[in-house]
Steps between C-alpha positions, in 0.01 A plus 500: 500500500654847483521728800382791282165594352478340155308663216365321194312706241376344177553760229269517198713552189270449200160633389489789744195725538619831353200700621544379857871584484430849366274587795669287768551782751131591482381137518701430814326775701219286656730223623757758616228670705405161643861430598544846650196441720725277711732792573488678831624855480695630797393859556838592649702430188246438223665172391254219425559164665351185355710203608486397863860580586474631854295206637749255347796696640355523850399134508844388382692719746287447809347155446735343244205402283363613163118499528342281233220750429757778439694272266180404313398863457846604379514208255159587357576870469840440337333262254236761414766768459700277267195419287435872460865574421508219239194657336635857510844397371332324205607148592141377473175614341257331739357740756655439844293272720426592861546129579816296441592437138735225375648740243664698784636282778677630808662236722605595851776313682401262779545691827341251743311766690810715535720236662749519210533880527744702707314674779683835488605533135162652400597813695781581253405326175356815345835676557704206370285505186603854394739369230216278375272803463762688297561210263124442481443859389738443208320176414164681514619757244629213282165316526313820412714547187438136400126546558488809279682307228258206544200736491610637162574150373156369604323794336693445175528120477258365761783305670688550824878478434644199681827683569311755714332243725813388683585852619146595600418172677847503657441849640166395649664193650785711639262741674301207642820359653586841646148536641518150649826585674453862611125544550311172506777350717456145367871433449831582662694417183631818338364519143747487214530793260417301183174538313 
C-alpha cells in the first residue's frame, strides 16, 4: 500500500448529458453550499477552514497520535470534495452524492493511529510544500484548459475526450497527495511532482 493518498475517479466518456454539462456551474450550487456548511470562518483573517488540521497537528505533536474521529471526518470531507470536483470538471454526469460513491474513491495510507508519523514534521510540512503549491498551480491551469476543451467537445459530440482525462484526474490526484502531506498530515512521504 502506498504512503500517499490515492485517487481513483471513473470517468464517463460516452453518451454525456449535454444539458447538464451546459449548466454545470449552476447545478453544482446546492451541493457546494452543503460542502461549504462544514467551513468555519476565522473572523481574524476571513479564510474558511473545513478540514480538521489543527486538532490533528496538536494531537500528533503533543500526544503522538492521530485521532480516529479526525481522520474519519477528513476522509469523508475529502471524498465529498472530490465528488464535487469530478462533477464540476465534467468527469461525470451523475450528481455528487453526499455519501461515499464507488465512482470516486479516495484511499488514505495506513497510519496506525499516528504511530507511523514523525511527531514534529507537521510543524514545517506546510513550508516544505511550497514548491508543491507552485507546481500545483501550473497543473490547475492545465486542468482548466483541458476542461474547457472537454466542455466544448461534449457540447458538440456528446463525448468526453479520453486524452483530457489523464491530465484532469492527474491534477486532482496531485492536489490530494499535497493535501495529505501538508494539511491532512496523513503521510511523511514527500509527494512526487508527477500528475
